[in-house]
FISE-414687 format. One record per residue (C-alpha): residue in one letter; z negated, y, x. Coordinates in nm, 2 decimals, decimal comma. Layout:
<rs>
residuo Z Y X
A Z Y X .
...
</rs>
This chain:
<rs>
residuo Z Y X
M -2,79 1,72 -1,89 .
T -2,93 1,76 -1,54 .
H -2,98 2,01 -1,30 .
A -2,67 1,88 -1,14 .
V -2,45 1,88 -1,48 .
D -2,53 2,23 -1,56 .
E -2,43 2,39 -1,19 .
V -2,15 2,18 -1,15 .
N -2,03 2,31 -1,44 .
R -2,10 2,65 -1,39 .
W -1,92 2,61 -1,06 .
L -1,60 2,48 -1,22 .
T -1,59 2,81 -1,46 .
A -1,61 3,00 -1,13 .
N -1,34 2,80 -0,92 .
W -1,15 2,59 -1,11 .
D -0,76 2,67 -1,07 .
A -0,48 2,48 -1,24 .
T -0,19 2,70 -1,05 .
L -0,35 2,68 -0,73 .
S -0,17 2,30 -0,54 .
L -0,36 1,97 -0,56 .
R -0,38 2,03 -0,21 .
A -0,61 2,41 -0,21 .
W -0,77 2,26 -0,52 .
W -0,93 1,92 -0,34 .
S -0,97 2,13 -0,01 .
R -1,20 2,34 -0,26 .
L -1,37 2,08 -0,42 .
A -1,45 1,94 -0,10 .
E -1,64 2,25 0,05 .
S -1,83 2,24 -0,24 .
G -1,97 1,92 -0,18 .
W -1,87 1,82 -0,58 .
A -1,60 1,57 -0,42 .
V -1,84 1,33 -0,34 .
P -2,20 1,46 -0,49 .
D -2,36 1,08 -0,36 .
W -2,28 1,17 -0,03 .
P -2,55 1,30 0,22 .
T -2,56 1,67 0,25 .
D -2,47 1,63 0,62 .
W -2,14 1,47 0,55 .
H -1,96 1,70 0,24 .
G -2,19 1,54 0,03 .
R -2,52 1,69 -0,21 .
G -2,72 1,38 -0,17 .
L -2,73 1,31 -0,58 .
T -2,87 1,00 -0,69 .
R -2,53 0,77 -0,83 .
A -2,67 0,80 -1,18 .
D -2,63 1,21 -1,14 .
A -2,33 1,13 -0,93 .
I -2,17 0,96 -1,22 .
L -2,26 1,24 -1,49 .
V -2,09 1,51 -1,24 .
R -1,77 1,32 -1,23 .
R -1,78 1,27 -1,62 .
A -1,82 1,65 -1,60 .
V -1,54 1,72 -1,43 .
Q -1,31 1,56 -1,62 .
D -1,44 1,71 -1,98 .
H -1,38 2,04 -1,79 .
S -1,03 1,95 -1,74 .
A -1,04 1,96 -1,36 .
V -0,89 1,71 -1,13 .
P -1,13 1,49 -0,99 .
A -1,11 1,45 -0,64 .
P -0,93 1,19 -0,52 .
T -0,98 0,80 -0,49 .
G -0,85 0,51 -0,33 .
F -0,92 0,35 -0,01 .
G -1,02 0,63 0,15 .
V -1,30 0,79 -0,04 .
G -1,36 0,43 -0,21 .
M -1,37 0,21 0,10 .
A -1,28 0,37 0,45 .
G -1,56 0,68 0,43 .
P -1,88 0,48 0,28 .
T -1,77 0,20 0,60 .
M -1,77 0,51 0,83 .
L -2,09 0,66 0,67 .
A -2,27 0,30 0,74 .
H -2,10 0,20 1,08 .
G -1,91 0,53 1,25 .
D -2,09 0,73 1,52 .
V -2,13 1,11 1,49 .
D -1,81 1,18 1,68 .
Q -1,60 0,98 1,41 .
K -1,80 1,09 1,08 .
S -1,72 1,43 1,24 .
R -1,35 1,36 1,28 .
L -1,26 1,14 1,02 .
L -1,44 1,19 0,67 .
H -1,35 1,56 0,55 .
E -0,98 1,51 0,56 .
I -1,08 1,18 0,36 .
I -1,27 1,37 0,05 .
D -0,96 1,68 0,09 .
G -0,70 1,39 0,02 .
S -0,49 1,50 0,32 .
V -0,49 1,14 0,48 .
A -0,41 0,82 0,24 .
Y -0,56 0,46 0,38 .
C -0,51 0,13 0,36 .
Q -0,64 -0,19 0,42 .
L -0,50 -0,41 0,72 .
F -0,70 -0,75 0,67 .
S -0,52 -1,05 0,53 .
E -0,25 -1,23 0,74 .
P -0,02 -1,51 0,65 .
G -0,26 -1,77 0,78 .
A -0,60 -1,59 0,73 .
G -0,63 -1,48 0,36 .
S -0,92 -1,67 0,24 .
D -1,04 -1,73 0,56 .
L -1,02 -1,40 0,69 .
A -1,23 -1,46 1,00 .
G -1,00 -1,64 1,14 .
L -0,72 -1,39 1,17 .
G -0,52 -1,33 1,49 .
T -0,39 -0,99 1,53 .
R -0,51 -0,93 1,90 .
A -0,62 -0,59 2,03 .
E -0,63 -0,58 2,38 .
R -0,78 -0,25 2,59 .
D -0,56 -0,04 2,78 .
G -0,76 0,22 2,92 .
D -0,88 0,48 2,66 .
D -0,65 0,31 2,41 .
W -0,63 -0,05 2,23 .
V -0,31 -0,20 2,20 .
V -0,26 -0,40 1,88 .
T -0,01 -0,70 1,79 .
G 0,05 -0,94 1,50 .
Q 0,14 -0,94 1,14 .
K -0,11 -0,82 0,78 .
V -0,01 -0,92 0,44 .
W -0,11 -0,80 0,12 .
T -0,12 -0,45 0,21 .
S -0,22 -0,26 -0,08 .
D -0,04 0,12 -0,12 .
G 0,06 0,02 0,23 .
R 0,42 0,23 0,22 .
L 0,18 0,58 0,09 .
A -0,08 0,53 0,40 .
D -0,14 0,75 0,67 .
K -0,44 0,54 0,82 .
A -0,57 0,22 0,79 .
M -0,90 0,03 0,83 .
L -0,78 -0,22 1,03 .
L -0,99 -0,56 1,14 .
A -0,83 -0,74 1,46 .
R -0,92 -0,96 1,75 .
T -1,09 -0,85 2,09 .
N -1,20 -1,17 2,20 .
I -1,07 -1,54 2,20 .
D -1,35 -1,68 2,41 .
V -1,61 -1,64 2,12 .
A -1,66 -1,77 1,75 .
K -1,40 -1,67 1,51 .
H -1,65 -1,41 1,35 .
A -1,78 -1,32 1,69 .
G -1,43 -1,22 1,82 .
L -1,31 -0,94 1,58 .
S -1,34 -0,59 1,63 .
Y -1,30 -0,29 1,38 .
F -1,02 0,03 1,40 .
I -0,91 0,30 1,23 .
I -0,54 0,31 1,32 .
D -0,28 0,53 1,22 .
M 0,04 0,41 1,05 .
H 0,27 0,72 1,16 .
Q 0,34 0,54 1,50 .
P 0,61 0,33 1,66 .
G 0,49 -0,03 1,64 .
V 0,39 0,01 1,29 .
E 0,66 -0,13 1,04 .
V 0,56 -0,16 0,67 .
R 0,78 -0,39 0,43 .
P 0,75 -0,35 0,06 .
L 0,67 -0,69 -0,10 .
R 0,87 -0,71 -0,48 .
E 0,64 -0,84 -0,76 .
M 0,76 -0,98 -1,05 .
T 0,65 -0,68 -1,24 .
G 0,91 -0,50 -1,03 .
R 0,67 -0,29 -0,82 .
A 0,63 -0,32 -0,47 .
Y 0,22 -0,24 -0,44 .
F 0,15 -0,50 -0,22 .
N 0,31 -0,50 0,15 .
E 0,35 -0,68 0,45 .
V 0,27 -0,46 0,79 .
F 0,40 -0,56 1,19 .
L 0,24 -0,44 1,43 .
T 0,39 -0,43 1,75 .
E 0,17 -0,26 2,08 .
A 0,08 -0,03 1,81 .
R -0,20 0,20 1,93 .
V -0,54 0,31 1,87 .
P -0,77 0,53 2,05 .
H -1,11 0,38 2,20 .
R -1,30 0,64 2,01 .
D -1,14 0,50 1,69 .
L -1,33 0,15 1,73 .
I -1,56 0,15 1,44 .
G -1,93 0,00 1,50 .
G -1,86 -0,13 1,86 .
E -1,68 -0,46 1,98 .
G -1,72 -0,72 1,88 .
N -1,96 -0,61 1,54 .
G -1,60 -0,60 1,29 .
W -1,72 -0,87 1,11 .
A -2,07 -0,67 1,00 .
V -1,83 -0,37 0,96 .
A -1,56 -0,57 0,75 .
N -1,83 -0,71 0,51 .
T -1,93 -0,38 0,40 .
T -1,58 -0,29 0,32 .
L -1,53 -0,62 0,15 .
A -1,82 -0,51 -0,03 .
L -1,72 -0,18 -0,16 .
E -1,39 -0,34 -0,23 .
R -1,49 -0,60 -0,48 .
A -1,71 -0,32 -0,66 .
L -1,39 -0,14 -0,70 .
S -1,14 -0,40 -0,81 .
G -1,22 -0,39 -1,16 .
G -1,19 -0,03 -1,17 .
G -0,87 0,00 -0,97 .
I -0,76 0,18 -0,63 .
A -0,47 0,39 -0,72 .
S -0,55 0,75 -0,86 .
P -0,50 0,82 -1,21 .
S -0,51 1,25 -1,11 .
G -0,30 1,26 -0,81 .
H -0,22 1,04 -0,50 .
P -0,40 1,17 -0,18 .
G -0,17 1,15 0,15 .
T 0,12 1,33 0,30 .
M 0,33 0,99 0,17 .
A 0,30 1,05 -0,21 .
G 0,44 1,39 -0,20 .
D 0,18 1,50 -0,47 .
L -0,02 1,77 -0,27 .
D 0,21 2,05 -0,29 .
Q 0,20 1,99 -0,66 .
P 0,05 2,22 -0,90 .
A -0,34 2,08 -0,95 .
G -0,27 2,15 -1,37 .
E -0,04 1,89 -1,38 .
F -0,29 1,64 -1,25 .
S -0,57 1,70 -1,52 .
R -0,69 1,51 -1,75 .
R -0,82 1,57 -2,08 .
P -1,19 1,56 -2,21 .
S -1,33 1,27 -2,22 .
S -1,45 1,37 -2,60 .
D -1,10 1,42 -2,67 .
A -0,93 1,11 -2,47 .
G -0,78 0,98 -2,80 .
P -0,79 0,60 -2,88 .
S -1,05 0,33 -2,68 .
S -0,85 0,23 -2,36 .
R -0,99 -0,10 -2,40 .
P -0,72 -0,36 -2,37 .
S -0,89 -0,57 -2,67 .
E -0,83 -0,28 -2,89 .
R -0,48 -0,21 -2,74 .
L -0,38 -0,55 -2,82 .
A -0,58 -0,56 -3,15 .
A -0,36 -0,30 -3,24 .
L -0,03 -0,46 -3,14 .
A -0,12 -0,80 -3,31 .
R -0,15 -0,53 -3,66 .
S 0,20 -0,37 -3,61 .
M 0,32 -0,72 -3,54 .
G 0,18 -0,91 -3,81 .
R 0,02 -1,11 -3,62 .
T -0,34 -1,09 -3,75 .
G -0,33 -1,39 -3,97 .
D -0,34 -1,61 -3,67 .
P -0,68 -1,75 -3,65 .
S -0,67 -1,80 -3,25 .
I -0,51 -1,49 -3,22 .
R -0,81 -1,31 -3,39 .
Q -1,09 -1,55 -3,22 .
D -0,94 -1,44 -2,85 .
L -0,94 -1,09 -2,92 .
V -1,29 -1,13 -3,04 .
R -1,34 -1,30 -2,71 .
L -1,19 -1,05 -2,53 .
H -1,38 -0,77 -2,67 .
T -1,71 -0,95 -2,60 .
L -1,64 -0,99 -2,26 .
E -1,54 -0,64 -2,19 .
H -1,89 -0,56 -2,35 .
L -2,05 -0,81 -2,17 .
N -1,91 -0,69 -1,82 .
S -1,97 -0,36 -1,88 .
W -2,34 -0,40 -1,98 .
T -2,37 -0,63 -1,64 .
A -2,21 -0,31 -1,44 .
Q -2,49 -0,10 -1,59 .
R -2,76 -0,37 -1,51 .
A -2,67 -0,33 -1,15 .
R -2,64 0,06 -1,16 .
A -2,97 0,08 -1,28 .
L -3,13 -0,20 -1,03 .
A -2,94 0,01 -0,73 .
L -3,12 0,31 -0,89 .
E -3,46 0,16 -0,85 .
G -3,39 0,04 -0,49 .
R -3,30 -0,33 -0,60 .
E -2,99 -0,52 -0,62 .
L -2,86 -0,85 -0,85 .
P -2,76 -1,09 -0,62 .
G -2,41 -1,16 -0,59 .
A -2,30 -0,91 -0,91 .
P -2,02 -0,73 -0,71 .
N -1,86 -1,15 -0,71 .
L -1,99 -1,22 -1,05 .
A -1,85 -0,87 -1,20 .
K -1,50 -0,96 -1,02 .
M -1,44 -1,33 -1,18 .
D -1,57 -1,18 -1,50 .
Q -1,32 -0,89 -1,50 .
N -1,04 -1,13 -1,37 .
H -1,10 -1,37 -1,68 .
A -1,09 -1,06 -1,87 .
Y -0,73 -0,99 -1,73 .
R -0,61 -1,35 -1,77 .
L -0,70 -1,38 -2,13 .
G -0,56 -1,01 -2,17 .
R -0,23 -1,15 -2,00 .
D -0,23 -1,49 -2,26 .
L -0,29 -1,30 -2,58 .
T -0,04 -1,03 -2,48 .
F 0,26 -1,28 -2,47 .
R 0,10 -1,49 -2,76 .
I 0,11 -1,14 -3,00 .
L 0,45 -1,04 -2,88 .
G 0,62 -1,38 -2,87 .
V 0,98 -1,37 -2,77 .
T 0,96 -1,00 -2,75 .
G 0,80 -1,06 -2,44 .
T 1,05 -1,19 -2,24 .
V 1,25 -0,82 -2,22 .
H 1,13 -0,63 -1,93 .
G 1,32 -0,35 -1,74 .
Y 1,19 -0,24 -1,40 .
T 1,34 0,11 -1,43 .
P 1,24 0,39 -1,63 .
E 1,60 0,41 -1,78 .
D 1,58 0,00 -1,88 .
I 1,16 0,04 -1,98 .
A 1,30 0,26 -2,22 .
N 1,58 0,08 -2,37 .
A 1,41 -0,21 -2,44 .
E 1,15 -0,02 -2,61 .
I 1,40 0,11 -2,83 .
A 1,58 -0,25 -2,87 .
T 1,27 -0,40 -2,96 .
G 1,06 -0,15 -3,12 .
V 0,76 -0,21 -2,98 .
A 0,62 0,14 -2,81 .
G 0,48 0,09 -2,47 .
L 0,62 -0,23 -2,44 .
G 0,68 -0,16 -2,09 .
D 0,29 -0,10 -2,00 .
L 0,23 -0,45 -2,19 .
V 0,45 -0,66 -2,03 .
Q 0,37 -0,53 -1,69 .
A 0,01 -0,54 -1,72 .
A 0,04 -0,87 -1,81 .
L 0,27 -0,98 -1,53 .
F 0,06 -0,85 -1,29 .
A -0,28 -0,99 -1,40 .
Q -0,19 -1,26 -1,15 .
G -0,27 -1,06 -0,86 .
P -0,64 -0,95 -0,94 .
P -0,78 -1,30 -0,93 .
I -0,65 -1,32 -0,51 .
Y -0,65 -0,99 -0,38 .
G -0,98 -0,86 -0,25 .
G -1,12 -1,22 -0,22 .
S -0,99 -1,50 -0,48 .
D -1,19 -1,64 -0,72 .
Q -1,27 -1,95 -0,54 .
I -1,39 -1,71 -0,23 .
Q -1,59 -1,51 -0,48 .
R -1,81 -1,91 -0,63 .
N -1,88 -2,01 -0,26 .
I -2,02 -1,67 -0,19 .
V -2,21 -1,66 -0,50 .
G -2,31 -2,02 -0,42 .
E -2,42 -1,99 -0,07 .
R -2,56 -1,63 -0,12 .
A -2,70 -1,57 -0,41 .
L -2,78 -1,95 -0,53 .
G -2,90 -2,04 -0,19 .
L -2,65 -2,39 -0,20 .
A -2,58 -2,52 0,14 .
R -2,31 -2,42 0,29 .
E -2,00 -2,69 0,31 .
P -1,96 -2,87 0,64 .
D -1,77 -2,73 0,92 .
P -1,68 -2,92 1,22 .
L -1,48 -2,60 1,36 .
K -1,79 -2,42 1,35 .
G -1,91 -2,21 1,67 .
L -1,59 -2,32 1,85 .
P -1,44 -2,05 2,06 .
W -1,14 -1,91 1,88 .
R -0,88 -2,00 2,11 .
D -0,94 -2,38 2,06 .
L -0,92 -2,32 1,68 .
P -0,65 -2,60 1,56 .
T -0,49 -2,31 1,35 .
S -0,52 -2,08 1,64 .
R -0,17 -1,85 1,73 .
</rs>
């Protein structure tokens, strides 16, 4: 156990209070530096190594205290600003992220520019000290719960598509920003489309300089791929003003210590238990695929450990985030197929409200049926969001393996001259 873990345990003993509001607790955690212990000491962190930071976060959980807020702010916007923001931007924007008072979403993809992100057409035009933004974004995760967004927009149409992009932090609570939910087959609306009609962004919230948005966005995308497998939503309260969690008692969001966390949460073990309960363990194809899923989970875990170990030595495994995302997506799809094969016709029973889900579980006698079916239905999403599997393969082939890029006769043309420009 490291000195940092001893220190955070002493701090938690003196400071954790389940009766505090989540807002007050997250503020206390942010001020201490333990919310983001691997961030620089100049910017609200403790300057710890990534390995020690993982141990610290584990210690917070073991203390049954609420961990720091998670999500797009802490996971993506904050680290992107640390890498590309100026002193003024970091001074104004970082603290409200780590104390959970502001929630973020990501305004990148568009109806005509998903896989070809650099071809996006949302325009931002300078108007004095502001930029005026008009366009449409889609597949915006948690857009309805966001206070601010990472926005990629086109500021120059007379240069090649990659060169004309700029990266902004935009306020979602303003006229000209409309968020519409996209209902999924799960019944949820995790994704949204966002319409921007002359929305405004102060020039001081342009990150990385005009025309440098592609480089800044690639930092965010790398962070997103690293986070995709672990999920973005916080299990310990949602940050920001829209979710309604900040003024609830922090104790309602605390988790049990990891040493007493009950049965494993690995999908292979949950599905093995389901197969036993439904008498499907005699099916050799189900047994074989349960072993495949178990093996894949462990391989993915070991690959992640290898990448972390290399990072601690200042090295990296080329293409590791992309390979990890594809492997996790394969596990999601295999878990989906196993779920429906084990459940059989019972897998067609699904509810879209808490009451309907409870009634379905009573009628079928399958505990947790709602969660099982919802997870299986959602498995179609991960291979698409955060960069589709096809895009990940291209990145690995070109950047990790050094394969030749696919010929692009339009490369270098100004964006306004591209056939797909709007």
